[in-house]
C-alpha positions, 0 to 999 in steps of 0.5 A, a space after each residue: 634241429 628238425 621237428 619229429 613227425 607224427 603220424 595218426 594210425 586209424 584202423 577201421 574193421 570193415 565186415 561185408 556179407 550178403 543176405 539172400 532175400 525170398 518173399 513169403 507171398 510173391 516167391 521173389 528172390 535176390 541178394 543183398 550187399 552189406 557192410 558193418 563199420 562200428 560193430 553195431 549198425 549194418 548198412 545195405 551197400 546194394 539191394 537187389 531190384 524189387 525189394 527195399 529198406 525201411 528202417 534195418 528191415 527188408 520189404 518186397 517192393 511189389 507186395 510191400 511184405 517183410 522178406 526173409 533173410 
């Protein structure tokens, strides 16, 4: 007799989107790509050159000010 096979399936819901960033001081612009897998926490998959992520906020690397999403 052959034992029945057991399969474990995990459904992963992945939301992805883009945020257009603009520094209010130096007017630098760029597009950040984000994703969310657990329904709550967003993760920055790519951040454009000249910007950085601190915690869950985007900042301009040149003038260190928060940017407008």
